[in-house]
C-alpha positions in Angstrom: 8.8 -12.4 15.5 10.4 -13.8 12.3 7.4 -16.1 11.6 5.0 -13.3 12.3 6.8 -10.9 10.0 6.9 -13.5 7.2 3.2 -14.2 7.6 2.5 -10.5 7.6 4.6 -10.0 4.4 2.7 -12.8 2.6 -0.7 -11.4 3.7 0.3 -7.9 2.5 1.6 -9.4 -0.7 -1.6 -11.4 -1.3 -3.9 -8.5 -0.4 -2.2 -5.9 -2.7 -1.6 -8.4 -5.5 -5.2 -9.4 -5.5 -6.6 -5.9 -5.4 -4.0 -4.7 -7.9 -5.1 -7.3 -10.4 -8.7 -6.6 -9.7 -8.1 -2.9 -10.3 -6.4 -3.6 -13.6 -8.7 -6.4 -14.8 -11.9 -6.1 -12.8 -13.4 -9.5 -11.8 -15.2 -8.4 -8.6 -18.3 -6.3 -8.8 -17.6 -2.7 -7.8 -19.4 -1.4 -4.7 -21.6 1.6 -5.1 -19.9 5.0 -5.3 -19.8 6.8 -2.0 -21.7 10.0 -1.8 -20.5 13.5 -1.4 -16.8 14.5 -1.5 -15.6 10.9 -1.4 -17.6 10.1 -4.5 -16.3 13.1 -6.3 -12.8 12.2 -5.4 -13.3 8.6 -6.7 -14.8 9.9 -10.0 -11.8 12.3 -10.5 -9.3 9.5 -9.9 -11.2 7.1 -12.2 -11.8 9.6 -15.0 -8.1 10.7 -15.0 -7.0 7.0 -15.1 -4.9 7.8 -11.9 -6.2 4.6 -10.4 -4.4 2.5 -13.1 -1.1 3.7 -11.8 -2.1 3.0 -8.2 -3.3 -0.5 -9.1 -0.1 -1.2 -11.0 2.0 -0.1 -8.0 -0.1 -2.3 -5.7 0.4 -5.3 -8.0 4.2 -4.7 -8.3 4.6 -4.2 -4.5 2.4 -7.2 -3.8 4.4 -9.5 -6.1 7.7 -8.2 -4.7 6.5 -9.1 -1.2 5.3 -12.5 -2.2 8.7 -13.2 -3.9 10.6 -11.9 -1.0 12.7 -9.7 -3.3 13.2 -5.9 -2.9 11.0 -6.0 0.2 12.2 -2.5 1.4 11.2 -1.1 -2.0 7.8 -2.8 -1.8 7.3 -1.4 1.7 8.2 2.1 0.5 5.7 1.9 -2.3 3.0 0.6 0.0 3.7 3.2 2.7 2.4 5.9 0.3 -0.6 3.8 -0.8 -1.6 2.8 2.7 -1.2 6.4 3.9 -3.6 7.5 1.2 -6.1 4.8 2.0 -6.1 5.8 5.7 -6.3 9.6 4.9 -9.2 9.0 2.5 -11.2 7.2 5.1 -10.3 9.6 7.9 -11.2 12.7 5.9 -13.9 11.7 3.5 -15.4 8.3 4.2 -14.9 7.1 7.8 -16.9 3.9 7.2 -14.8 1.1 5.8 -11.5 2.1 7.5 -11.1 -1.4 8.9 -9.2 -3.0 6.0 -6.9 0.0 5.9 -6.1 -0.4 9.5 -5.4 -4.1 9.1 -3.0 -3.5 6.2 -1.3 -0.7 8.2 -0.7 -3.1 11.1 0.6 -5.8 8.7 2.9 -3.2 7.1 4.3 -2.1 10.5 4.9 -5.8 11.5 6.7 -6.4 8.2 8.6 -3.1 8.5 10.0 -3.9 11.9 11.9 -6.9 10.4 13.4 -4.8 7.6 14.0 -1.6 9.7 17.7 -1.7 9.2 17.3 -1.1 5.5 15.6 2.2 6.4 18.1 3.4 9.0 20.0 5.7 6.5 16.8 7.6 5.8 16.7 8.8 9.3 20.2 10.3 9.5 20.1 14.0 9.9 23.4 14.5 8.1 23.9 11.6 5.6 27.2 11.2 3.9 27.0 12.0 0.2 28.5 9.5 -2.3 32.0 10.7 -3.3 32.7 11.1 -7.0 
């Protein structure tokens, strides 16, 4: 499982680093805008420059995964991004959900190895830090 998790971490890191860089400094040709609500949503995110922050977070998380540093932080950042990718495709553009499902599976495989870092988040009554 250790090798699988490491491979998964590197693949996630490569994927999000690549697309984070491409979002900030486009070098791939952009696909045509989707129609309907999905297209409107895309235009709103692009016109408000919201995408720049998402791409910057993707790049940061991808680089952290590739470096093997702050992996739980990178997984936390990517959890929100992957959730949004999946929800976008489930609610507005069902075609093209494949890559989102692949990165979700890679995320879960990586998360399993680092699950102990997340255990405190799932305590119903955590102990506060004493002053």
